[in-house]
C-alpha positions in Angstrom: 3.1 -11.5 -21.4 -0.5 -10.5 -22.4 -2.3 -7.4 -20.3 -4.5 -10.3 -18.9 -1.2 -11.7 -16.9 0.1 -7.7 -16.4 -3.8 -7.6 -14.6 -3.3 -10.4 -12.6 0.3 -9.7 -11.4 -1.3 -5.9 -10.4 -4.2 -7.3 -8.9 -1.5 -9.6 -6.5 0.8 -6.9 -6.1 -1.7 -5.4 -4.4 -3.5 -7.5 -2.8 0.2 -8.6 -1.0 0.6 -4.4 -0.2 -2.9 -4.1 0.9 -2.3 -7.5 3.8 1.3 -6.1 4.8 -0.7 -2.8 5.2 -3.3 -4.5 7.4 -0.4 -6.7 9.3 1.5 -3.6 10.0 -1.7 -1.2 11.1 -3.0 -4.0 13.4 0.2 -4.3 14.7 0.1 -0.8 15.7 -3.1 -0.1 16.7 -2.6 -3.0 19.3 0.6 -0.8 20.5 -1.4 2.3 20.9 -4.2 0.6 22.4 -1.4 -0.9 25.3 -0.1 2.3 25.5 -4.0 3.8 26.3 -4.8 0.2 28.3 -1.5 0.8 30.8 -2.2 4.6 31.0 -5.7 3.2 32.7 -4.2 0.8 34.9 -1.5 3.5 36.2 1.4 1.7 34.4 4.3 4.3 32.9 7.7 4.0 31.9 9.0 0.2 31.3 6.2 -1.3 32.8 3.4 0.1 30.0 5.9 -0.6 27.6 5.8 -4.0 28.4 2.3 -3.9 28.7 1.8 -2.8 25.0 4.5 -4.9 23.6 2.8 -7.9 24.7 -0.4 -7.3 23.1 1.2 -6.8 19.8 3.7 -10.2 20.8 -0.2 -11.5 21.7 -1.3 -10.9 18.7 1.5 -12.4 16.4 0.9 -15.7 18.0 -2.2 -16.2 15.6 -4.8 -14.7 18.4 -7.5 -12.6 17.4 -8.9 -9.2 17.8 -11.3 -10.6 19.9 -8.4 -12.4 22.3 -6.8 -8.9 22.6 -9.9 -7.0 23.5 -10.7 -9.8 26.1 -7.5 -9.3 27.3 -7.7 -5.3 27.8 -11.3 -5.8 28.9 -10.3 -8.0 31.8 -7.8 -5.9 33.0 -9.9 -2.6 32.8 -13.0 -4.1 34.1 -12.0 -2.8 37.6 -11.6 0.4 36.2 -15.1 0.5 35.2 -13.9 0.7 31.4 -16.8 -1.5 29.2 -15.8 -4.5 26.5 -17.8 -1.8 24.1 -15.1 1.2 24.8 -12.4 -0.9 24.8 -13.4 -1.8 21.3 -14.6 2.1 20.7 -10.4 2.7 21.5 -9.3 0.1 19.0 -10.9 1.3 16.3 -9.8 4.9 16.7 -6.1 3.4 17.1 -7.0 1.2 13.9 -7.6 3.9 12.2 -5.2 6.3 13.4 -2.5 3.6 12.6 -3.7 3.0 9.0 -3.8 6.8 8.0 0.0 7.0 9.6 1.3 4.1 7.2 -0.8 5.5 4.4 1.1 8.8 4.8 -0.7 12.1 3.3 -2.7 12.1 0.3 
């Protein structure tokens, strides 16, 4: 195996690792966003868990971040929470999820 082949395998392994990390971070951040939104909606217990799980599973069905933001923003519109606030929360949760998954450095 040449050095080029080894380097190529290394890049491929890193790509796979990074994609898996982003998939897991997105699922985790959607769950966190769902729990936050459920709290804003006055949901608790099983209802809050169902709401957050729905966001995670909806994303698995090839929905985009915009779909998730649209759903949560629509659900929270009556509570005076703007789409921008929801997007900011999602960014915070995504950053938190990535940090949790990477662990201490």
